[in-house]
N, C-alpha and C positions, 0 to 999 in steps of 0.2 A: 688087664681085669676089667677096666674102666671100659675100656672098648666094647669089650664083650657084653657087659651087662646093657650097655647104649643099643647095640645091637638087636639084642633082645626083647627090650622095651620097645623099639622102634617095631619088628615086627610083629609083637604083640598088640600094636594100636594100630597095625595096618588091618591087621585078622579081625579086629575088631568094627572096624570103618566097611570093610567089607560085608562081614557079618549084618551090621546096622543096613547098610546098603541094600543086602539081600531082601530085606525085612520090611524095606519101604519101598521098593521098585522091585516089580518083578520081569523088567526086560532085563537081558544082559548088561555088562558094562559097555561093551562095544557100542549097543546100539543109544546107551542114555549118554555116551558122549557124544554121538553125532546130534543127537536131540538137544542137548546144552549148549552146543556150539551154535546151532541154527537160533537157538532163542537169544542166545547171546548176541547173536549177529542184526537180529530183526531190533533188539533195545538199541543197539549202538545204531543203525540206521535211523529210527525216530529221534534218536537224542541228536543226532547231525543236524535231521532236518526243523527241529526245534529250534537249534541254535540257528538255523540260516533263517527261520522264520523273524526270530525274537531280534537279529541281526537286520532284517529290512523293516521290522516296524521302528525299531528307532531310527534309522534312517530316514523313513517316511515323516515320521514326529518330527523330527529335526529340519526336514527339508518344508514343513507345513507351516510350523513357525516362525523360518525365516522369510517365507512367502507371505503371512501373516505381518509380519514387520514390516515388510516391504510395501502392502498395500496401504497399512495403518498412516505410513509416512507420505504416501501418493495421495490418499485421501486428505491430510491435512494439508499439502501445496495444492491440492484441487481448492478446499475452501479459502483458504488465502488468497487464492487468488479471485475466487467468485466473490470475496469481500472487497477487494481493491478494483475489481469489475463495476460493483455496484456503488460504490465510493465516487469512481470517475464520472459513472450514470449520473448519481444525482448532483454533482456540481455542475456538469454540463448543462443537466436540467434549469439547475439556480441561475447559470450564465446566461443560458439562452431565453429564459423568462418561459419557458413552456408548461411550467405549473401554474403560473398565472394567466394562460391564455383561457379566455372563458369560452373559446371552440370547442378548446377539449376538453372541458369542464361538462359543455352541453352533450358531447358525445358520450361523455362516461356516465352521465344521467340517464338520458335518453338508452345506452347500451344494457345499462345494468337494473334500471329499477322492475323491468319485468320477471327480473331472475331473482328478487328479492323476497316477493312474496310466494309462499307455499301454504296452498289452498290445506283444510282438515283432510286427516288422516290421507296425507300424500307424501310423496318422498321429494317428487320433483316441483319444480316454480310452475308460475302461470306463462311464463316464457318459455321452457321446454315443452308444454302441453300446447301453445298457440303455436309456437315454431313448426311441432311437427306438424299439427293438422292442416297448417297452411302448406306445407309442401306436397301434402296427400292428395288435398282437395281441390286446392289452387292450382298446383302445377303438377297434377296427375304422376306424383311421384310414389313407385312401390313402399311399402312399407320397410324393406330392409335398407331401399334407399333412400329414404328419408331420413333413418337412423346414421348413415352412412354421410349423407350432408351434413347435419347437425355437428358429426366429429369434425369435417372439413372447416364448418365455419367456424366452431370452437377455436380450432388450433389456428385458422388464418387470423384471425381477431385477437388471439392470446387470451380466450376467456377460461379460465380456471374451474370449468363448472362439470358437475358428474354427466355422464352420457347415458338416456336410457337406450334400454333394447328395443327393437323394432315390436317385439309381442308388448311391451309395456306401451307403446304407442299405438298397436292395434286394440288394447283394452280402452285406450282412451277413445277410439273411433268407435267402437261398440259402444260405451256410455254417450257419447254424444249423439247416436244413430237413435238410441233406448229412448234417450229423454226428447228428442224430436217426434217418434213415436208413438209418446204417452202423453205430450203434455197437451193442451186446454189448446183445440182449433178453432180458428175462425168461423164464426157462423155464417155464410154468404151463400148466395144462388149461384154464384159463376164455376162451384167446384164440378170438374172431371174426373173420371177414372181412367188411367190406361192400364190395360191387363195384358200381361205378355207371360205366354207359357213356354216360350222357346228357350229361355236362358236355363243352359246346359252346366252342370257342374261335376265333371268324373262322368259316372255312369249314368247320374241321376238328373232329374229335371226340376227346376224351381220355377214354383208360380209368383212372380210378380203383378202388385197392384199398386201404383204407382199414383197418389191423390194430389193436384195441383188445380191452381186456380187457373181460368182463363187470362186473368188479368197478367199474370206472370208468365206466360207462352210468349214465345217470337212470333212476331207476326205473320211471317210464314206456317207456322203450326196453325195460329187462330183463321187463316185464310183456308186450310183443307178441313177444318171442323165445319166452318158454315157451309 
């Protein structure tokens, strides 16, 4: 009797479930089974990929932490070695008397005094400005070449100084030219003008008027003028 009652209850529950299923979904059960299986498989694949990503990230974090520890240890060892090297160098200088050598002190003063004075509203020192302008005006070095030469000089002599770019040096050169153009001129009777309209800049030409005194001309130029 109990068995029959159980079977009857299960059949009624199955019928109720089928009735509710028909109310919720219009598709037949055979199609719903396939759709639900595909949905389950997609979510399962996503779950597997997520677990793989989590595992990869955990291993990556572990590797980075280990690498960080190794790098910290290497940095500490290098710092300790550098301190030992500095200590040995100081001891050697004291033993050889290099610090008390007046020649070295004189070189240090001469090499650094111009690089200690910074003009108003400037970033670089007088030494930077003079060295750059001398390289361009006295050695016929290009602007980029002058900046590169300064880098080589600072590196060769161990000067820990900032390095100006060639555009900064060009501004110094323009300021010097502007000063020479607008400064008060010497009043004299031997001024001559040299006019040249053949200087070409790209597709354009430039009219150059150079004023110079006869006493500043070379002897060969003076004889040609006379």
